[in-house]
N, C-alpha and C positions, 0 to 999 in steps of 0.2 A: 637131342634131335638135330639132324643136319638136313639141309636142303640146298638145291642149286637155285640161285637167284640172279636176276639181272640188276646190276648196279651201274650208276652213271654219275657224271660230274654235273651238279646242278647249274653251274655257270657255262658248261659246254655239253648239253644233253647228248650230242652226237658221240661223245666218248662213253661208250657202254661196254661193260665186261661181264661175262658169266662167271660168277664166283660161288664158292662153297660157303654157306652160312651155318654157323652153329647157334641154334636157338636155346638160350640158357636163361630161364627166368630167375635163377639163383644169383645172377650178376646184377648189380644195381645200375650199371651203365652198359652202353654199347661200345664196341671197340672194332677197329680194323687194323690190318698190318700196315706198316710204313711202306711196304712194297706195293700194296693195293693203292694207297694214297698217291704214290709216285706214278703208277701206271695210268691212273685217272687224271693225274695232274691237278689234284684237289688243292684249293687255296688254303693256306695255313692261317687260321684265325687267331691262334694264341699258342705260345710255348709255355709249358709249366712242368712242375714235378708233382706227381700224384702219389698218394699213399694207398697201397693195395693190400687188402687183407685176403689171403688165399686159404685154401683148404689146409687144415692142420698147422696153422701158424698163429702165434699169439701176438706178434709184433708186426706192424705194417711194413711192407717193402716199398721203399721209394723208387719210383720209375719215371724216367723222362718221357713226356708225352706231348703230342701236338693236337690241337682241336681242329676239326673239319666238319663240313656239311657234306653229306653224301645222299644221293637219290637211290631209291629202290623201287622196282616195278612190281606191282601186285595185281591181283584180279580186281581190286577196288580202285585201281589207278596208281599214280606215283606218289611216293611219300619222301619227304626230306628228313633225314635223321641227323642228329647232332652226335658225333662220335669222337673218341680219343684214338689216336694212332700210336701203336706200340711196335717195337721191333719184332716181338714174338708173341703169338697167342697160344698155340698148342702144337703138339706133334700131329702126325697123321692120325685120322680117326676113321673107324669103320662106318660106312654108309650103306644102309640096306635099301633096295628098290626092287619093284616087281619087274619081271622080265616081260616086256611088252610083246615081244615076238611070240613067246609061247602062250601068252594070254591065259596064264594059270595063276590064280591067287595063292596057290599052295607053294609056288616056287619063288623064293626070295633070293636074289643074288646080292653080293656085297662087293664093295670096292673100298680102297683106302685113299683118302684125300686129306689135305691139310687146309682147314678153314682159314679164310682170310678176312672174315667178318664175324663178329660175335654179337648177336642181338640179345640185349639184356632186358631187364624188367621195365626199363623206361620206354621201350618200344615193342615189347613182346606181344601185348594184346593187339596192337595196331597191325602188326605183321602176321600174327598167327590166325586171328579170327577173320574168316571170309564171310561174305554175305550168306553163303550156304554151308557154313562150317558144320562138320560132323566128324565123329570118331566111330570107326567100324572095326569090330574084331574079326580077323580073318580065320579061316579053318585051321591054319597052321599055328595059331596062337599069337601071331603078331597083331599089331593094331595099325590100321590105316587112318591117318589124320588128314582130313581134307582141309587145307589151309589156303590162305590168299596167295601163297607162293607155290602152290601145287600140293600133290600128295606126298606125305611123309610116312615112312614105315618106322615104327618104334615098338617097344615092348620087351622082347627077349634081349638078354645081353648079347652083344656081337663080339665074340672073342677074336682077338688077333692071334697070330701064330705064337707070339711070345707070351700069351695069356696075361697081358697087361690091362689093368683097369684104369680108366681115366675118370677123375672126379674134379669138376671145375666149379669154383664158386669165388666170385670176387665181390667185395663190397667196398664202398668208400665211407670214410668215417667223417661225419659232419663235425664232430668235435675237433678233429685235426684241421679241417679246412677253416673252421671258425677261428681257431687259435692262430693259424697262419695269417688269416686276414687281419686280425687285430695286431699281430706283431708288426706287419707292414704298416698298419694304421698309425702305430706309435713311432715308427722308424724315422729318424732324423732325415735320412736321405730319400724318403719316399716322395714320389712326384706329386702327390695330392692327397687330400683327405678322402678315404675310401668309403664314402657313403654310397648307399644303393638308392638311386633316384627313381626306380621303377615303381610307379603307383599301381593301385589295384586296377585302374582303367587300362594302363599299359599292359599289365599281366593278362587281363581279359582279352585285349586286342591281340596280343602275341599268341595266346592259346587258340583264339579263333583263327588266326593266320595259319598256325601249324595244323589245325584240324581240317581246314578247307582247301589248302593249296593243292593243286594238281597240274600236271602238264597236259595241255590240249594239243594233241598231235596234229589235228586238222588246222589249227591256227598257228602252230609252231611257237607257242609261248605258254608261260605259267598263268594260271587263273586262280583268283582267290576272292572270297566273298567280301563285300564291303562291311566295315565294322559299325553296323548300326547300333545306336545307343539302346540299351535294354530298358532303361527307365524313362523312355520317351513320354513327354506330356501330350495328352490328347487334346488337340485343338477342337473347339466347338464347330459344328457345322454352320457355315455362314452362307449357304446357298441363297437364302432370301436377301441378304445384304448385297451379295454380288449381283443378283438379278435386278434389285432396285437401283443399284449404281448404273447398271447397263441401260435400264430404261431412261434414267435421268440423262445419261450421256447421249443417247440417241436424240432426245428432245433438244438438247443444246446444239447438237450438230445440224439438226434439221432447220435451225433458225437461219443458217447461212447457206445459200445455194451452192451446191457442189462440194460442201465440206464433208458430208457423210460419205460421198463417193471416194474422196481422198483417204478418209479413215479406213474405208473398206479395202483400198489398195494396200495400205500399211499392214492390215491383218493378213491379207493374202500373201504378201511378201514374206512375212514372218513364218507363215505356214510352209511356204515353198523352201525357205532356208532352214527349216527344222528347228527354229527357235521355239515355236509352239506347235502343238499337234491337236487334231480334232479327236474328241472323245468318242470312241466307237460304241462302247458299252453304256447304255443309258443309265444303268444301275451303278451308283457310286460305290466304290470300295470302302471298307471300314476305315475310318480315320481320314476320309477325303476332306480337303479344305480348298476353298476357292480364292483366287486372286482377283480382286476387283480391278478394273482398269478404266481409264478415262483419257480424254484428249487434252493435250496442252498445246495451245495455239500461240504462235509467236509471229505477229504480223510483220515485225521489222526484220525478220530473219531472211537472208538472201538464199539460204540453202534449204533448211527444213522448217516449213511454216507450221506443220502439225506433227505432233509426236504422240505415240501411244505409251502411256505410263502405267505400270502395274503397281498397285498400292499394297505392299506387304504390311503396312502399318494399320490397315483398316481393322477395326475391332467391333465386336458385337457387344451388346449390353451385358455388364457384369462379367466380362471375360477379358483376359489380357490380350494385348497386341501379339500378333505372330512373331514380330521381331523381338518382343520382350523376353520370349522364351530363350533366345540365344544372346541375351545381353552380355553375359560373361563367357568369353571364348578362351580356349587355351592355346597359347603359342609356344611350341616346344616345351609343353608341360607347365608353363607359367600362365596363371589366369590373367586375362586381359579384359578389362572393363571397357567395352566399346563406347559406351555412353560418355564416360569421363576421360577416355583415352589414357588409362593408367594401368600399369602392371600391379598385380596384387599377389603378395606372398603370404601364404597361410602356414603357420607352424603346425606340426602334427597334432592330431586330436589325442587327448589324454583319456585313457579308459576311466571307468567309474571309480569312485574313491575306495571301493571295496576290493580293488584289484590286488592280488598278491604279487608284489613286485619282485622280480628276479633279475639277474644280470642279462638274461636273454630278452626279457621284456623291455628293459631299458635300451638295449642295443637296437631292438626293433623300432622303438620310437625315434632314437637318434638317427638311425639310418634312413628312416622314411622322410626326413626333412629334405625337400627339394629346393635348393637355393643355389643354382649353378653359378651365379655371378657374385655370391657372397654378400648380398645386400643386408642380410640379418646375421652375418657370421659372428658378431660379438655376442648375440643372444645364444646362438647354438654352441659357442665356445664353452660356456659354462656346463652345458649338458655333456659335451665330449670330455671335459675335464672330470666331471662326476663319473663317467664311465671308466675313465682311466683309474680313478681311485678305487673302483670296484675290482679292477684288474690287479691293482697292487695288493688288495686284501686276499687275493687268490680264492674268491668265492666260486662255487660251482655255477654252471649256467642256469640250472633250475633250482638253486638254493634260495630260499626266501631271504630278502635283505634284512639286516639288523634294523631295529626301529629308528636309530639315529640316521641311517642312510635313507630310509623311507621319508623321514621328515625333511631331510635336505633335498631330496628329489622333488617333493611336492612344492617346496619353496622355489626351486629353479623353474618349474613348469607352471607356476601361478600365472594366470592370464593368457596362457598359450592358446587355449581354445577360442577365446573371444577376440584376441588381438589380431589386427590386420596391418600389414606393412604395405604402403602404396608408394609407387614412384612413377613419375610421368614417363610415358613411352617415348615421347619425342625429346631428345636431349639437346637439339639445336634450336636457338631462338631466332636466328637470322639465316642468311644464305652462306654456303661454303665459299662462294666467290667474293663475298664482301666482308667476311669475318676472318680473324686469325685465331689459332687455337694453341693451347698449352696443355700438357699433361703433367699433373703433380702427383707423385706417389709418396705417401707417408709410411714410415716403418717404425716399429717399436717392438720391444721384447720385455718379458718379465720372467720370473723363475718358472712360470707355468707354460709359457709358450710365446709365440711371436706372430706379428701381423703385418700385412702390407695392404694398403687401401689406396685406390687411384681415383682421381677426380679430373674431369675435363673442364677446362676454363675457356670459355668463348669470349673473345674480345671484339666488340662491335662499338656501338655508341656507349655501352657500359660493359662491365665484366660480369659474367654469370658462371656459377660453379655447379657441376652436376656429378653425383656419385656414379662411377662407371662399374667398378667391381672391386672385390677384396678377396684376400686369401688368408686364412689363419692356420697355424700348425701348433700342435702341442710339443712341449719339450719331451725328449726321450724318457722312457720309464725310469731308467737309472741314469739320470742326467748328471754328468760331471763337468758340464760346461759352465763357465763364468757368465755373468750378465753381459759383459762386453762382447763375448763370443756369440751369445745368442742375438745381441743387437746386430752384429755383423751378418749372422744368418738371416735376420729379418731384411737387411738391405739386399742380400743376395736374392731372397724371395721377391723383393720389390723390383729388382732389375729384370728378373724373369717375367714378372707380371707386366712390366713396362714394354718389354719386347713383344709379348703376346698381344697387347692392346695396339701397339703401333702397326703391327703386321695385319691386323684385322679391322681397324677403324678407318673408314673411308673419308677422312677429312685431312686437309693439309696441316700438319703439326709443325709449328714454328719453333717451339722449345719444349724440352722435357726436363723435369726436376725430380730428384729423389731427396726426401727430407728424413732426417733422423735426429733424435734428441741425445745421441751418444757421441760425445766429442772423441772418446777413445776409438770407437769404430771408424769414424771419419778420418782420424789421424792415421790409423793403420792403412786406409785406402790410399792416402796421399804420400805415405812414407816410401822411401827408397831403400830403407834398411832391410837386412835379412830378417824375415819373420818366420814363426813356426809354420809347418806344412799346412795345418788346418786353416790358418789365416790366409796363407798364400793361395790356396785352392779357391777360397771364396772371393778373394780380390780378383783373381783371374776370371771367375765366372761373372762377376759384376761388370768388369770392363768389356767382356765379350758380348754380354747381353745388352748393356746400355752404354756404349762407347761415347755417345754424345750428350749423355745426361749430366746436368749440373747438380752436384751434391751439395746440400746445404743443411745447416743446423736449424732446428726448430725447438723452442722451449717445450718441455713436457706438457704444460697446461694447454698449449695450442696444438698438440699432436693428436689428431683423431684416431690414429692407430693404437693409442694407449688403451682405449676400451676394448679393442679387438684382441689385445694381448693378455687381457685380464678377465674379460667377460663383463656383460652388463645386462640389467633387466630390460625387458622390451619397452617399458614406458620411458626409459632414459636413452632411447636410440636416436632421437631427433637430431642432436648436434652432430652425430656421426654421419647422418644422411646429408647434412648441409655442408660439412667441411668447415675449416677455420675461416673466420671472417676476413683475414688478410688476403685471401685469394681474390676477393672482390676489389682490392686496391691495386693501384698501379705499382710496378716493381720498384719505383724509386721511394715508395713508402716502406 
């Protein structure tokens, strides 16, 4: 089925084009032509190569594609679609439509047009189903589909003069995309560990965003519903408590002449400024909660002698404080305990013991760990190493793991559900103007992988050390690198980490250090002799990313990156969080 639709650039809604859309529920994705993307000047979000299965093909066809967001106008409002752009979608197609001038449902005319947008199964229902959707059989045998993009004529085959039939069907293969993801995951030159940090809350919020976003023409902007929590806790009604507090407040104010009048002026001022508003409906809504308020009097104040304070901590008997419900907040996906002012990292929850473990299940657990700064990367390193071992065994994604692998996996994830890793949110103990700062990056490698971990040392009256972030990488699947070369790769990773920290940390850095327990790798960096290309490339990267860093040797037993390159159980992570003791000593020690 084909239809004429109005599409636009979401970033520049004034750029609107009338385009021919091919509605194909047999395609797993939606596509546009690169020509349409250029005409609308759509922003390119990603470039990639996709594997396309088409009609009557056994092997996927690799095609270069770009990802875009495109808007489409329907009778239900505007929708933003995620599409892939390809050079070519299809040849001209026959489009049937009723002749409006003749106003006769028996007369169907046809024209040939080349679709520039294909709407697949990912968006088919959203675009096809209108609020008054219906299908009507016409007297001439055709069917009229009343959709959200207008009336579409379908039914009988529409023959072209060449008598050519077109059959379109494209699917994407999850196995291929998963394999490609993991190949990049293990690749030595990949830019990072490719975990998927999107939590279920994020997915719900994103789905709600896509379902509710629309363009308000009257306001000239996009509108979307607020992401209210679905599992909200019901606060008890505290109307009596608030009223009792008010009565007590009035009694106290009446004891001092003129004070209640001043308090009344404060309330009226807040009403006028829109800080508070008068309740018009005397009947409270379901879930209504009241904020008690009282006066705070400061006799010695030269400006504000009386203030109105709202008490969000007021609690009724046998019920929690209102503020208690929001004790733990998430900052960029990391749990923040407001009470203790600490960040909290939780490892993924492990399913019940009766779970039939497969490679897909293991990947799901490993990828769900959200640790963007690598605070518990040594713990997660063992799980990624285990996943790599499954990859080496060439097990199917849904094939049950052999018993020895299940046992090993359970040992790795022991205490994951109950363990909590906490770190202070505030990393500075003094003032930026009175303290000096150093960054120390430790690197190490083993046959399984390599690690770089960075600490901030603040020097004031004493020295304090704080874990900033770390990064671990696994050795390639078919690793032919020697340990010294892996150690050099670890220093390269440390130099990149150091550059990233220095460009984002807003404190004056006096000195930077990169530590390694490999004398061979350190000698290579200082050498002026001709070295193999692999070594030369990494030395060049180190000097470009950390030109001012001091490279130093550290004994293996004092190198915190050692556990990151081998993996460690969560209960043994404390020394890693603190860093080596010599960081707390003056440099002359």
